[in-house]
NUFIGU-25166 format. One line per field, with one value per residue: residue number from 0; chain; x, y, z of N, C-alpha, C in turn. Coordinates in steps of 0.2 Angstrom, whole numbers, plus 2048, in hexadecimal, padded with zeros to 3 digits. Layout:
num (NUM_...)
chaine (A_...)
n.xx (X_...)
n.yy (Y_...)
n.zz (Z_...)
ca.xx (X_...)
ca.yy (Y_...)
ca.zz (Z_...)
c.xx (X_...)
c.yy (Y_...)
c.zz (Z_...)
# end
This chain:
num (0_1_2_3_4_5_6_7_8_9_10_11_12_13_14_15_16_17_18_19_20_21_22_23_24_25_26_27_28_29_30_31_32_33_34_35_36_37_38_39_40_41_42_43_44_45_46_47_48_49_50_51_52_53_54_55_56_57_58_59_60_61_62_63_64_65_66_67_68_69_70_71_72_73_74_75_76_77_78_79_80_81_82_83_84_85_86_87_88_89_90_91_92_93_94_95_96_97_98_99_100_101_102_103_104_105_106_107_108_109_110_111_112_113_114_115_116_117_118_119_120_121_122_123_124_125_126_127_128_129_130_131_132_133_134_135_136_137_138_139_140_141_142_143_144_145_146_147_148_149_150_151_152_153_154_155_156_157_158_159_160_161_162_163_164_165_166_167_168_169_170_171_172_173_174_175_176_177_178_179_180_181_182_183_184_185_186_187_188_189_190_191_192_193_194_195_196_197_198_199_200_201_202_203_204_205_206_207_208_209_210_211_212_213_214_215_216_217_218_219_220_221_222_223_224_225_226_227_228_229_230_231_232_233_234_235_236_237_238_239_240_241_242_243_244_245_246_247_248_249_250_251_252_253_254_255_256_257_258_259_260_261_262_263_264_265_266_267_268_269_270_271_272_273_274_275_276_277_278_279_280_281_282_283_284_285_286_287_288_289_290_291_292_293_294_295_296_297_298_299_300_301_302_303_304_305_306_307_308_309_310_311_312_313_314_315_316_317_318_319_320_321_322_323_324_325_326_327_328_329_330_331_332_333_334_335_336_337_338_339_340_341_342_343_344_345_346_347)
chaine (A_A_A_A_A_A_A_A_A_A_A_A_A_A_A_A_A_A_A_A_A_A_A_A_A_A_A_A_A_A_A_A_A_A_A_A_A_A_A_A_A_A_A_A_A_A_A_A_A_A_A_A_A_A_A_A_A_A_A_A_A_A_A_A_A_A_A_A_A_A_A_A_A_A_A_A_A_A_A_A_A_A_A_A_A_A_A_A_A_A_A_A_A_A_A_A_A_A_A_A_A_A_A_A_A_A_A_A_A_A_A_A_A_A_A_A_A_A_A_A_A_A_A_A_A_A_A_A_A_A_A_A_A_A_A_A_A_A_A_A_A_A_A_A_A_A_A_A_A_A_A_A_A_A_A_A_A_A_A_A_A_A_A_A_A_A_A_A_A_A_A_A_A_A_A_A_A_A_A_A_A_A_A_A_A_A_A_A_A_A_A_A_A_A_A_A_A_A_A_A_A_A_A_A_A_A_A_A_A_A_A_A_A_A_A_A_A_A_A_A_A_A_A_A_A_A_A_A_A_A_A_A_A_A_A_A_A_A_A_A_A_A_A_A_A_A_A_A_A_A_A_A_A_A_A_A_A_A_A_A_A_A_A_A_A_A_A_A_A_A_A_A_A_A_A_A_A_A_A_A_A_A_A_A_A_A_A_A_A_A_A_A_A_A_A_A_A_A_A_A_A_A_A_A_A_A_A_A_A_A_A_A_A_A_A_A_A_A_A_A_A_A_A_A_A_A_A_A_A_A_A_A_A_A_A_A_A_A_A_A_A_A_A_A_A_A_A_A)
n.xx (87F_86F_862_856_858_858_862_867_86C_87A_877_86A_866_86C_864_857_859_85C_84F_847_84E_849_83C_83C_841_836_82C_830_831_823_81E_824_81E_811_812_80C_80D_81A_813_80C_80F_803_7FA_7EE_7E6_7D9_7DA_7E2_7D9_7D8_7CF_7C2_7BA_7B3_7A6_7A8_7A1_79B_798_788_784_788_784_782_77E_782_788_797_79E_7A2_7A0_793_793_78A_778_772_775_778_780_78C_79E_7A8_7B6_7C0_7CD_7D7_7DD_7EA_7F2_7FE_801_801_80F_819_824_827_820_823_82D_825_81D_826_829_81D_81B_81B_810_806_805_801_7F4_7EE_7EE_7E6_7DA_7D6_7D7_7DF_7EB_7F0_7FE_7FA_802_804_806_802_7F9_7ED_7EA_7E9_7DD_7D4_7D4_7CF_7C2_7BD_7BC_7C7_7D1_7D2_7D7_7E0_7EC_7EB_7F3_7F3_7EB_7E4_7DB_7CF_7C8_7C8_7BF_7B3_7B0_7B4_7B0_7B8_7BD_7C5_7CF_7DA_7EB_7FD_806_80B_80D_807_7FD_7F6_803_805_809_812_810_81D_828_836_847_857_865_86F_868_862_856_84C_841_82F_829_834_832_82C_82C_832_834_829_829_81D_815_809_7F9_7EF_7F5_7F6_800_80A_804_7F5_7F4_800_7FD_7F1_7F4_7FF_7F8_7ED_7F4_7FF_7FE_803_802_7FE_806_805_80E_817_81C_818_81F_81F_823_81E_820_823_830_837_837_83D_84A_84D_84E_858_863_864_85C_84F_848_840_835_825_820_81D_821_824_828_834_83C_83C_841_84E_852_853_85C_859_85A_867_867_86D_86C_861_854_847_83C_82F_823_814_804_800_7FB_7EF_7F6_7FA_7EB_7E4_7DA_7CA_7C0_7AF_7A5_7A8_7A5_79E_7A3_7B0_7B6_7B7_7C0_7CB_7CE_7D2_7DD_7E6_7E8_7ED_7FA_80B_818_826_836_832_82F_828_82C_839_836_82F_836_83E_833_82F_825_81B_810_7FE_7F1_7E1_7D7_7CC_7C2_7BA_7BE_7CC_7D0_7CA_7D1_7D7_7CD_7C7_7D1_7D1_7C4_7C6_7D0_7CA_7CA_7C2_7B9_7BA)
n.yy (72A_72F_73B_737_729_72A_732_741_750_75A_768_769_765_76F_779_775_775_783_788_782_789_796_795_792_79E_7A6_7A1_7A3_7B1_7B4_7AD_7B5_7C0_7BD_7BB_7C0_7D2_7D5_7D5_7DC_7D3_7D3_7D3_7D8_7E8_7E6_7DD_7E5_7EE_7FA_7FC_7FB_805_809_80C_80F_80C_80F_7FF_7F6_7F1_7F9_809_81B_828_835_839_839_830_825_816_816_814_805_805_7FE_7FB_7ED_7E8_7EF_7EE_7E9_7E6_7DD_7DB_7E5_7E5_7EB_7F2_7F8_7FE_7F0_7E8_7DD_7D4_7DE_7DE_7DA_7E3_7EF_7ED_7EE_7FC_803_800_808_810_807_803_80F_810_806_80A_816_811_807_7FA_7EA_7EA_7E3_7E1_7DD_7D4_7D5_7D0_7D4_7DF_7DA_7D0_7D8_7E0_7D6_7D1_7DD_7DE_7D2_7D5_7D2_7DB_7EA_7F8_801_806_809_809_816_813_808_80D_811_805_7FF_806_806_7F8_7F2_7F8_802_810_81E_82A_831_836_834_843_855_865_86D_866_859_84F_848_841_83E_836_82E_82B_822_820_818_821_823_81F_820_825_833_83A_838_834_82C_820_818_808_802_7FA_7FD_7FB_7F6_7F6_7F0_7EB_7F1_7FC_80E_818_80F_807_80A_819_81C_815_81A_828_828_824_82D_839_83A_831_825_814_805_7F6_7F8_803_802_7F5_7ED_7E7_7DF_7E3_7E1_7E8_7F8_7FC_7F1_7F4_802_7FE_7F6_7FF_807_7FD_7FB_7F2_7F3_7FC_807_80E_80F_818_81E_82E_830_824_821_82C_825_819_81C_822_818_80F_807_80A_815_827_82D_823_823_82D_837_838_83C_845_844_84E_851_843_83D_836_826_820_81F_816_80F_7FF_801_7FC_7FC_800_80F_818_812_814_821_823_81D_826_831_82D_82C_839_83F_839_83A_83B_83C_836_828_819_81D_82A_828_820_829_835_839_83D_848_847_848_845_841_846_84C_845_846_83C_83C_848_847_83C_83C_83E_831_829_82C_828_81A_816_819_810_805_7FE_7F4_7F5_7E9)
n.zz (6CF_6CA_6CE_6CD_6D0_6DE_6E3_6EA_6E5_6EB_6EA_6EA_6F7_6FE_6FA_6FF_70D_70F_70C_717_722_71F_721_72F_735_731_737_745_746_744_750_75A_758_75B_768_779_780_78E_79E_7AC_7BC_7C3_7BA_7AE_7AA_7AD_7B8_7C0_7C4_7BE_7B3_7B7_7C0_7D0_7DC_7EC_7FC_80D_815_815_821_82B_834_830_837_839_82E_82A_824_82B_835_841_853_859_85A_863_874_878_86E_870_870_87F_883_88F_88D_882_872_868_859_84E_83D_833_82D_824_82E_836_842_850_852_851_85C_867_864_867_874_880_87D_87D_88A_890_88B_891_89E_89C_899_8A1_89F_89A_88D_87F_872_862_858_846_835_829_81E_81A_824_82F_82C_82C_83A_83F_83A_83F_84C_854_855_85D_85F_853_847_837_827_81A_80E_812_81B_815_811_81E_825_81D_81B_827_832_838_842_83F_847_84A_847_845_848_849_852_849_843_838_830_825_814_804_7F4_7EE_7DF_7DF_7DA_7D7_7DB_7D2_7C6_7B5_7B3_7B4_7B3_7B4_7A9_7A4_7A8_79F_797_7A2_7B2_7BF_7D1_7DC_7ED_7F4_7F0_7F9_7FD_7FD_7F8_7F3_7EA_7E4_7E2_7DA_7CD_7CA_7C8_7C0_7B5_7B2_7B4_7AC_7A2_7A1_79F_7A8_7A3_794_793_79F_7AB_7BA_7C9_7DA_7EB_7F7_803_809_80F_809_7FC_7FC_800_7F6_7EB_7F0_7F0_7E2_7DD_7D8_7CB_7CC_7D8_7E0_7EF_800_805_812_817_810_817_824_822_81D_82A_832_82D_823_815_80D_80C_801_7F7_7F0_7E6_7E4_7D5_7D4_7DD_7E4_7E8_7FA_805_812_821_829_830_840_84B_852_854_84F_857_864_875_879_884_887_87A_87A_884_87F_873_87B_881_877_873_87E_880_883_87A_87C_87E_87B_872_867_865_860_854_84C_84A_83F_837_83C_846_855_85D_85F_854_84F_842_834_82C_821_819_81A_814_807_7FB_7FA_7FA_7EE_7E5_7E7_7E3_7D5_7D2_7D2_7DE_7E9_7F9_801)
ca.xx (878_86B_85E_850_859_858_867_864_872_87B_874_862_866_86C_85D_852_85B_85B_847_846_850_845_835_83D_841_830_828_833_82E_81C_81D_826_818_80B_812_80A_813_81B_80E_80C_80E_7FD_7F5_7EB_7E3_7D3_7DC_7E4_7D2_7D7_7CA_7BB_7B9_7AE_7A4_7A8_79D_79B_794_781_783_789_780_786_779_785_78B_79D_7A0_7A5_79B_791_792_783_773_76F_77B_77A_784_792_7A3_7AB_7BA_7C5_7D4_7D7_7E2_7EC_7F8_800_801_804_814_81C_82B_827_81B_827_831_821_81B_82A_829_817_81A_819_809_801_805_7FD_7ED_7EB_7ED_7E1_7D3_7D5_7D7_7E5_7EC_7F5_7FF_7F9_807_800_80B_800_7F3_7E6_7E9_7E7_7D7_7D0_7D4_7CB_7BC_7BB_7BC_7CC_7D5_7CD_7D9_7E5_7EE_7EC_7F6_7ED_7E9_7E0_7D6_7C7_7C5_7C7_7B9_7AD_7AF_7B5_7AD_7BE_7BC_7CC_7CE_7E0_7F1_803_807_80E_809_804_7F8_7F8_809_804_80F_811_812_823_82B_83D_84B_85E_868_872_863_861_84E_84C_839_829_829_839_830_829_82F_836_830_827_828_818_816_804_7F2_7EB_7F9_7F4_806_80E_800_7F0_7F6_804_7FA_7EB_7F7_802_7F4_7EA_7F8_805_7FD_806_7FD_802_806_808_814_81B_81A_819_81F_81C_828_81A_820_827_837_83B_837_842_850_84F_850_85E_868_864_859_849_849_83C_830_820_821_81B_827_826_82B_83B_840_83C_846_855_853_854_861_856_85D_86A_863_871_86B_85A_852_840_83B_829_820_80D_801_800_7F5_7EF_7FB_7F6_7E5_7E3_7D2_7C8_7BA_7A9_7A0_7AB_7A1_79F_7A7_7B5_7B9_7B9_7C7_7D1_7CF_7D5_7E3_7EB_7E9_7F1_800_812_81D_82D_83A_82F_831_825_830_83E_834_82C_83A_840_82E_82D_81E_81C_80A_7F9_7ED_7DB_7D5_7C5_7C3_7B6_7C2_7D3_7D0_7C6_7D4_7D9_7C7_7C6_7D6_7CE_7BF_7C9_7D4_7C6_7CB_7BC_7BB_7B7)
ca.yy (729_734_73E_732_723_72B_736_748_755_75E_76F_768_764_776_77E_773_778_78A_789_781_78F_79C_793_792_7A4_7AA_79F_7A6_7B9_7B4_7AB_7BA_7C6_7BB_7BB_7C7_7D5_7D4_7D8_7DC_7CD_7D4_7D1_7DD_7EE_7E3_7DA_7EA_7F2_801_7FC_7FA_809_807_812_80C_811_80B_7F9_7F8_7EF_7FF_80F_821_82D_83C_83B_83A_82A_821_813_818_80F_801_809_7FA_7F9_7E7_7E7_7F1_7E9_7EC_7E0_7DE_7DB_7E8_7E4_7F1_7F1_7FE_7FC_7EA_7E7_7D7_7D4_7E4_7DD_7DA_7EA_7F4_7EC_7F2_803_806_7FE_80F_813_801_804_815_80F_802_80E_81A_80D_802_7F3_7E7_7EB_7DF_7E4_7D8_7D4_7D3_7D1_7D6_7E4_7D5_7CD_7DE_7E1_7D0_7D2_7E3_7DC_7CD_7D7_7D0_7E1_7EF_7FE_800_80B_807_80E_81B_80F_803_810_811_7FF_7FE_80A_803_7F1_7EE_7FD_806_817_822_831_836_834_837_84B_85A_86A_870_861_853_850_845_83F_83E_82F_830_825_823_81C_818_828_822_81D_824_827_83A_83D_833_831_828_819_814_802_800_7F7_800_7F7_7F8_7F2_7EB_7ED_7F5_802_814_81B_80B_804_80D_820_81C_812_820_82F_827_823_833_840_839_82E_81E_80E_7FF_7F1_7FB_808_7FF_7EF_7ED_7E1_7E0_7E2_7DF_7ED_7FF_7FB_7ED_7F9_807_7FB_7F3_804_808_7F9_7FB_7EC_7F5_802_80D_80C_814_817_824_832_830_81D_823_82E_821_813_81F_824_811_80C_802_80D_81B_82C_82E_81F_824_833_838_83B_83F_845_846_851_84D_83F_83C_830_821_821_81B_816_808_7FD_805_7F8_7FD_804_816_81C_80F_817_828_822_81B_82C_836_82A_82D_841_840_835_83D_837_83E_830_822_816_821_82F_825_81D_82E_83B_83B_840_84E_846_847_845_83E_84B_849_844_847_837_83F_84D_846_836_83D_83C_82A_825_82D_823_813_816_819_80B_7FF_7FA_7F3_7F5_7E3)
ca.zz (6CF_6C8_6D3_6CC_6D3_6E5_6E5_6EA_6E4_6F1_6E9_6EC_6FE_701_6F9_704_714_70F_70C_71D_726_71E_724_736_736_730_73D_74B_746_745_757_75E_757_75E_770_77C_783_795_7A1_7B4_7BF_7C5_7B4_7AA_7AC_7B1_7BE_7C5_7C5_7BB_7AE_7BB_7C6_7D5_7E1_7F2_801_814_815_817_828_82F_833_830_838_838_826_82B_820_830_838_848_858_858_85E_869_879_878_869_871_874_884_885_895_88A_87C_86D_864_854_849_837_832_828_825_831_83A_848_856_853_853_863_86B_863_869_87B_885_87C_880_892_891_889_896_8A4_89B_897_8A7_89B_898_886_87B_86C_85D_852_840_831_822_81E_81A_82B_833_82A_82E_840_841_838_843_853_859_855_85F_85D_84E_842_830_822_817_809_815_81F_812_811_824_826_819_81C_82D_837_83B_843_83F_84B_84B_843_847_845_84D_855_843_841_835_82C_81D_810_7FD_7F1_7E9_7DB_7DF_7D6_7DA_7D9_7CB_7C1_7AF_7B3_7B6_7B4_7B4_7A1_7A3_7AB_79A_795_7A7_7B7_7C5_7D6_7E1_7F2_7F6_7EE_7FE_7FE_7F9_7F6_7F1_7E4_7E1_7E0_7D4_7C8_7C8_7C7_7B9_7AF_7B1_7B3_7A8_79C_7A1_7A0_7A9_79D_78D_795_7A4_7AE_7C1_7CE_7E0_7EF_7FD_809_808_810_804_7F6_7FD_801_7EF_7E6_7F3_7ED_7DB_7DA_7D4_7C6_7CF_7DE_7E3_7F6_803_807_819_818_80E_81D_829_81F_81E_831_836_829_81E_80F_80E_808_7FC_7F2_7ED_7E4_7E0_7CF_7D4_7E3_7E4_7EE_800_807_819_822_82C_835_847_84E_855_84F_850_85C_86C_87A_878_889_885_874_87C_888_879_870_87F_882_871_872_884_881_883_876_87F_882_87A_86B_861_863_85C_84F_847_84B_839_834_840_849_85B_860_85A_852_84D_83B_832_827_81B_816_819_80F_801_7F4_7FA_7F8_7E7_7E1_7E9_7DD_7CE_7D1_7D3_7E4_7EC_800_804)
c.xx (874_865_857_852_85A_85E_866_86B_873_878_86D_862_867_866_857_853_85A_853_846_847_84C_83E_836_83D_83B_82C_82A_830_827_81A_81E_820_812_80B_810_810_814_816_80F_80B_806_7F7_7F3_7E8_7DC_7D4_7DF_7DD_7D2_7D1_7C3_7BB_7B3_7AC_7A3_7A3_79D_796_78D_780_784_785_784_781_77C_788_792_7A1_7A3_79F_799_792_78B_77F_770_775_77D_780_78B_798_7A6_7B0_7BE_7CC_7D4_7DD_7E3_7F2_7F8_800_804_809_818_823_82C_823_81D_82A_82B_81E_820_82A_823_816_818_812_804_800_800_7F6_7EA_7E9_7E7_7DA_7D1_7D5_7DF_7E5_7F1_7F7_7FE_7FD_803_805_809_7FB_7EC_7E5_7E7_7E0_7D2_7CF_7CF_7C4_7B8_7BA_7C1_7D1_7D1_7D0_7DF_7E7_7EF_7EF_7F0_7E9_7E4_7DA_7CF_7C4_7C4_7C1_7B3_7AB_7B0_7B2_7B2_7BC_7C2_7CA_7D5_7E6_7F7_804_80B_80A_806_7FE_7FB_7FD_808_80A_80D_812_818_825_831_841_852_861_86B_86E_862_859_84E_846_835_829_82E_837_82D_82E_833_831_82F_826_822_819_810_7FE_7EF_7EF_7F7_7FB_80A_80A_7FB_7F1_7FA_801_7F5_7EF_7FB_7FE_7F0_7EF_7FE_804_800_803_801_800_809_80E_819_818_81B_81B_81F_822_825_81A_824_82E_83A_83B_83D_849_852_851_857_864_868_861_853_84B_845_837_82B_820_81F_822_829_829_832_83F_841_841_84D_857_856_859_860_85A_862_867_867_870_865_858_84B_840_833_827_819_80B_801_7F9_7F5_7F3_7F7_7F0_7E5_7DC_7D2_7C2_7B3_7A5_7A2_7A6_7A2_7A4_7AF_7B9_7BA_7C0_7CD_7D3_7D4_7DC_7E9_7ED_7ED_7F8_806_817_825_82F_837_832_82E_829_836_83C_833_831_83C_83A_82B_826_820_816_804_7F4_7E7_7DB_7CE_7C5_7BF_7BA_7C9_7D4_7CC_7CB_7D6_7D3_7C6_7CC_7D3_7C9_7C1_7CD_7D0_7C7_7C6_7BD_7B8_7BD)
c.yy (72F_736_738_72A_724_72F_73D_74C_759_766_76F_768_76C_77B_77C_776_77F_78C_787_786_794_79B_794_799_7A8_7A7_7A2_7AD_7B8_7B2_7B1_7BF_7C4_7BB_7C1_7CB_7D4_7D8_7D8_7D5_7CD_7D3_7D8_7E3_7EB_7E1_7E0_7EF_7F9_801_7FB_7FF_808_80D_80F_810_80C_805_7FA_7F5_7F4_805_815_827_834_83E_83C_834_824_81D_815_812_80C_805_805_7F8_7F2_7E4_7EB_7EC_7EC_7E7_7E2_7DF_7E0_7E6_7EA_7EF_7F7_7FB_7F5_7E9_7E1_7D8_7DA_7E3_7DD_7E1_7EF_7F3_7EE_7FA_806_803_803_810_80D_802_80A_814_80A_805_812_817_808_7FB_7F0_7E8_7E7_7E1_7DD_7D9_7D1_7D4_7D2_7DA_7DF_7D2_7D2_7DF_7DC_7D0_7D7_7E1_7D6_7CF_7D6_7D6_7E7_7F7_7FD_806_807_80C_811_817_80A_807_80F_80B_7FD_801_807_7FC_7EE_7F3_801_80E_81B_828_834_832_837_83F_84E_860_86E_86C_85B_853_84E_843_83F_837_832_82A_827_81E_81C_81F_828_820_822_827_82E_83D_837_830_82C_820_815_80E_800_7FD_7FB_7FC_7FA_7F4_7ED_7EE_7F2_7FC_808_817_815_806_808_815_820_81A_817_826_82D_827_82A_839_840_834_827_819_808_7FA_7F3_7FF_806_7FA_7F1_7E7_7E3_7DF_7E0_7E3_7F3_7FF_7F6_7F0_7FE_803_7F8_7F8_806_805_7F8_7F5_7EE_7FC_808_80A_812_813_81E_827_831_829_81E_826_82A_81B_816_820_81D_80D_806_804_813_820_82E_829_81F_82A_832_83A_83E_83F_848_84B_84D_849_83F_836_82B_824_81C_81B_80F_805_800_803_7F9_801_80A_819_818_812_81E_828_821_821_830_833_82C_834_843_83D_839_839_838_837_829_81F_81A_827_82E_823_823_834_83D_83E_846_84D_845_847_842_845_848_849_844_842_839_844_84A_840_836_83B_835_827_826_827_81C_811_815_813_804_7FB_7FA_7F2_7EF_7DF)
c.zz (6CE_6CE_6D2_6CF_6DB_6E7_6E5_6EA_6EA_6F0_6EB_6F3_701_700_6FE_70B_714_70F_714_723_725_721_72C_738_736_736_744_74B_748_74D_75C_75E_75A_766_773_77F_78A_799_7A8_7B7_7C2_7C0_7B0_7AD_7B1_7B8_7C3_7C7_7C2_7B5_7B1_7C1_7CA_7D9_7E8_7F8_808_813_818_81E_82D_82E_834_831_837_832_826_827_825_833_83F_84C_858_85D_864_86E_87A_873_86A_873_879_887_88B_892_884_878_869_85F_850_842_836_82C_829_828_835_841_84E_856_854_85A_868_86A_867_871_880_884_87E_887_894_890_88E_89C_8A3_89A_89D_8A5_89A_890_883_874_868_858_84C_83B_82A_823_81E_821_82F_832_82D_836_843_83F_83D_84A_857_859_857_85D_859_84A_83B_82B_81E_812_80C_819_81C_813_819_827_823_81A_823_833_83B_83C_844_842_84C_847_846_844_849_84F_84F_840_83D_830_825_81A_809_7FA_7ED_7E5_7DC_7DC_7D9_7D8_7D3_7C5_7BB_7AF_7B7_7B7_7B3_7AD_7A0_7A5_7A5_798_79B_7AC_7BD_7CB_7DB_7E7_7F4_7F3_7F3_7FF_7FA_7F5_7F2_7EB_7E1_7DE_7DA_7CE_7C5_7C5_7C1_7B4_7AD_7B0_7AE_7A2_79B_7A3_7A2_7A4_797_78E_79A_7A7_7B6_7C4_7D5_7E5_7F7_802_806_809_80C_7FD_7F7_7FD_7FA_7EB_7E9_7F0_7E6_7D8_7D6_7D1_7C9_7D3_7DF_7EB_7F9_806_80E_81B_816_815_822_828_820_826_835_832_825_817_811_809_802_7F5_7EE_7EB_7E2_7DA_7CE_7DA_7E2_7E9_7F4_802_80F_81A_825_831_83B_849_852_852_853_856_863_86F_87A_87D_888_87F_875_880_883_876_875_881_87D_872_879_885_87F_880_878_882_880_873_866_85F_85E_855_849_848_844_835_837_842_850_85F_85B_859_84F_844_83A_82B_821_817_815_815_809_7FB_7F4_7F7_7F0_7E3_7E2_7E3_7D7_7CC_7D1_7D9_7E9_7F5_803_805)
# end
């Protein structure tokens, strides 16, 4: 049978199949070329805030007559808060609330005796929950992680006045980028085309500082040079690096020491490839609307507390911290505020 009678010669079939294969290959290459590059789970530079710097300041509902950048107590005594039951909480970390309540048990008893009030430890599981409780007036005295102190001050009326320290003063911490000990990553530039694990957008050491410093000091841009994923807590990040599940992690140096001390990670399994200049550590304070003489008693209670033989001594031993020392928000958090503005982190 001839081709004109409906028969297609085998040679013609082969040519047609080859042509189809070429078309499919070209289409595949085009589709791959059109596909977007892998991006951070948190999205673009716009979503991360790096493309939109801001200028944060104290909310307009507060006053600051002395220029210390912290909300003053209300001028009208009728607006003072004088609760019979005080609530206290230290840094909110998921899964750590009950353990922190036990760690701070002796201090809570001391604060109750010093103020003549009943004091309850308020178990909170996230930074957002802690800030909401502070802003709503349900949380009266608290400790915020470094990154949350400026938003606590500007939007919640938080008044930080002390921090854990020692006889030399404020201990502080550095932002470190850590990797598994056997990792081929030796320096910051080796993060290119890799994944950096961050903790939480409110965290200074675990989110904001690494993004700004990698971009400004090393020219490494999130998305184009590296991607990020989130662990949600410093302990989870440190443990993930220790177990080899994360390539690299941005974390606070003091949290690494504490994680090793508590057995969350083994020191020999992690190593730093970068250490930043030092930041102020956690800020401890109260809400600005507390009755002034009650606020004074709270300040005195912190500075008079003896750490010997308490849960706080055990918790902070690895960081060589044994007392509460004064802080100056305007000066001690200046670098943190600059990073917040650069990363576009609005204090609301």
